[in-house]
Residue frames as a rotation matrix with the C-alpha (Angstrom) as fourth column:
UNK 1
-0.311 -0.205 -0.928 23.05
-0.949 0.126 0.290 33.13
0.057 0.971 -0.234 25.75
UNK 2
0.669 0.607 0.429 21.34
-0.626 0.772 -0.115 29.80
-0.401 -0.191 0.896 24.95
UNK 3
-0.204 -0.755 0.623 23.07
-0.230 0.656 0.719 26.61
-0.952 0.003 -0.307 24.20
UNK 4
-0.424 0.004 -0.906 23.60
-0.906 -0.003 0.424 25.42
-0.001 1.000 0.005 20.60
UNK 5
0.708 0.696 0.118 21.49
-0.674 0.717 -0.179 22.32
-0.209 0.048 0.977 19.53
UNK 6
-0.024 -0.713 0.700 23.26
-0.257 0.681 0.685 19.09
-0.966 -0.164 -0.200 19.27
UNK 7
-0.375 -0.099 -0.922 24.20
-0.917 -0.109 0.384 18.24
-0.138 0.989 -0.050 15.67
UNK 8
0.487 0.658 0.574 22.08
-0.496 0.750 -0.438 15.44
-0.719 -0.071 0.691 14.20
UNK 9
-0.515 -0.641 0.569 23.37
0.086 0.623 0.778 12.56
-0.853 0.449 -0.266 12.07
UNK 10
-0.350 0.376 -0.858 22.59
-0.912 -0.346 0.220 12.65
-0.214 0.859 0.464 8.46
UNK 11
0.298 0.602 0.741 20.28
-0.327 0.794 -0.513 9.98
-0.897 -0.089 0.433 7.21
UNK 12
-0.765 -0.605 0.222 21.57
-0.073 0.424 0.903 7.67
-0.640 0.674 -0.368 4.50
UNK 13
-0.364 0.655 -0.663 19.63
-0.930 -0.293 0.222 7.63
-0.049 0.697 0.715 1.25
UNK 14
-0.619 0.066 -0.783 19.52
-0.230 0.937 0.261 3.82
0.751 0.342 -0.565 1.34
UNK 15
-0.958 0.286 0.023 17.71
0.039 0.207 -0.978 3.99
-0.284 -0.936 -0.209 4.72
UNK 16
-0.279 0.912 -0.301 14.50
-0.751 -0.402 -0.523 5.22
-0.598 0.080 0.798 3.17
UNK 17
-0.114 0.196 -0.974 14.58
-0.885 0.425 0.189 2.60
0.451 0.884 0.125 0.50
UNK 18
-0.883 -0.262 -0.389 15.33
-0.041 0.870 -0.492 -0.11
0.467 -0.419 -0.779 3.04
UNK 19
-0.788 0.604 0.118 12.35
-0.267 -0.164 -0.950 1.03
-0.555 -0.780 0.291 5.13
UNK 20
-0.040 0.765 -0.643 10.08
-0.982 -0.149 -0.117 0.88
-0.185 0.627 0.757 2.05
UNK 21
-0.325 -0.160 -0.932 11.24
-0.561 0.826 0.054 -2.63
0.762 0.540 -0.358 1.29
UNK 22
-0.992 -0.022 -0.128 10.62
0.091 0.588 -0.804 -3.85
0.093 -0.808 -0.581 4.78
UNK 23
-0.479 0.873 -0.089 7.09
-0.513 -0.361 -0.779 -2.33
-0.712 -0.328 0.621 4.75
UNK 24
0.022 0.518 -0.855 6.23
-0.984 0.164 0.074 -3.86
0.179 0.840 0.513 1.39
UNK 25
-0.690 -0.358 -0.629 7.56
-0.257 0.934 -0.250 -7.29
0.677 -0.011 -0.736 2.54
UNK 26
-0.908 0.403 0.114 5.33
-0.050 0.167 -0.985 -7.06
-0.416 -0.900 -0.132 5.62
UNK 27
-0.182 0.910 -0.373 2.24
-0.800 -0.357 -0.481 -6.15
-0.571 0.211 0.793 3.51
UNK 28
-0.191 0.029 -0.981 2.87
-0.815 0.553 0.175 -8.94
0.547 0.833 -0.082 1.02
UNK 29
-0.926 -0.250 -0.283 3.23
-0.037 0.807 -0.590 -11.39
0.376 -0.536 -0.756 3.83
UNK 30
-0.727 0.685 0.040 0.05
-0.234 -0.194 -0.953 -10.14
-0.645 -0.702 0.302 5.56
UNK 31
0.032 0.794 -0.608 -2.06
-0.957 -0.150 -0.247 -10.31
-0.287 0.590 0.755 2.34
UNK 32
-0.359 -0.171 -0.918 -0.74
-0.579 0.812 0.075 -13.76
0.732 0.558 -0.390 1.41
UNK 33
-0.999 -0.001 -0.047 -1.53
0.039 0.549 -0.835 -15.08
0.027 -0.836 -0.549 4.92
UNK 34
-0.449 0.884 -0.133 -5.01
-0.514 -0.376 -0.771 -13.56
-0.731 -0.278 0.623 4.67
UNK 35
-0.033 0.322 -0.946 -5.48
-0.984 0.157 0.088 -15.09
0.177 0.934 0.311 1.21
UNK 36
-0.469 -0.263 -0.843 -4.45
-0.320 0.940 -0.115 -18.57
0.823 0.216 -0.526 2.36
UNK 37
-0.791 0.205 0.576 -6.54
-0.585 0.024 -0.811 -18.49
-0.180 -0.978 0.101 5.53
UNK 38
-0.850 0.527 0.021 -9.26
0.509 0.809 0.294 -21.17
0.138 0.260 -0.956 5.80
UNK 39
-0.121 0.828 -0.548 -11.64
0.669 -0.339 -0.661 -18.34
-0.733 -0.447 -0.513 6.71
UNK 40
-0.797 -0.271 -0.540 -10.91
-0.162 -0.765 0.623 -16.41
-0.582 0.584 0.566 3.53
UNK 41
0.249 0.968 0.016 -13.93
-0.202 0.068 -0.977 -15.82
-0.947 0.240 0.212 1.30
UNK 42
-0.175 -0.300 0.938 -14.01
0.821 0.481 0.307 -17.23
-0.543 0.824 0.162 -2.27
UNK 43
-0.737 -0.193 -0.647 -13.53
-0.128 -0.901 0.415 -14.58
-0.663 0.389 0.639 -4.91
UNK 44
0.321 0.932 0.168 -16.58
0.202 0.106 -0.974 -13.85
-0.926 0.346 -0.154 -6.98
UNK 45
0.098 -0.288 0.953 -16.54
0.986 0.158 -0.053 -13.45
-0.135 0.945 0.299 -10.78
UNK 46
-0.733 -0.401 -0.549 -15.30
0.287 -0.915 0.284 -10.22
-0.616 0.050 0.786 -12.23
UNK 47
0.352 0.876 0.331 -17.95
0.831 -0.129 -0.541 -8.04
-0.431 0.465 -0.773 -13.80
UNK 48
-0.680 -0.725 0.113 -16.11
0.664 -0.542 0.515 -5.84
-0.312 0.425 0.850 -16.32
UNK 49
-0.351 0.624 0.698 -19.37
0.582 -0.438 0.685 -4.41
0.733 0.647 -0.209 -17.85
UNK 50
0.615 0.674 -0.408 -20.78
0.711 -0.252 0.656 -3.42
0.339 -0.694 -0.635 -14.51
UNK 51
0.066 -0.733 -0.677 -17.50
0.797 -0.370 0.478 -1.69
-0.601 -0.571 0.560 -13.54
UNK 52
-0.777 -0.319 0.543 -17.42
0.622 -0.526 0.580 0.22
0.101 0.788 0.607 -16.77
UNK 53
0.093 0.895 0.437 -20.95
0.545 -0.413 0.730 1.47
0.834 0.170 -0.526 -16.23
UNK 54
0.602 0.087 -0.794 -20.00
0.784 -0.254 0.567 2.64
-0.152 -0.963 -0.221 -12.67
UNK 55
-0.387 -0.890 -0.240 -17.17
0.767 -0.456 0.452 4.65
-0.512 -0.009 0.859 -14.08
UNK 56
-0.487 0.270 0.830 -19.50
0.617 -0.566 0.546 6.69
0.618 0.779 0.109 -16.39
UNK 57
-0.597 0.215 -0.773 -20.49
0.613 -0.500 -0.612 9.85
-0.518 -0.839 0.167 -14.63
UNK 58
-0.208 0.442 -0.872 -21.87
-0.376 -0.859 -0.346 11.81
-0.903 0.256 0.345 -17.55
UNK 59
-0.164 0.149 0.975 -23.69
0.761 0.648 0.029 10.88
-0.628 0.747 -0.220 -20.68
UNK 60
-0.760 -0.132 -0.636 -23.31
-0.232 -0.860 0.455 13.18
-0.607 0.493 0.623 -23.67
UNK 61
0.278 0.944 0.177 -26.47
0.007 0.182 -0.983 13.62
-0.961 0.274 0.044 -25.81
């Protein structure tokens, strides 16, 4: 007869939320640091019309 597996601890619901919060905080910090870097590129002007045209995949007659 084989041995029974050791019982595992149940994971708290708040653990997953906490993990997500830590991950998001890291990402925000990383992006902010990258944005404020002296080597960061200047952002170009937004082209709303060009983006709208890219989104069109089919033209109805």
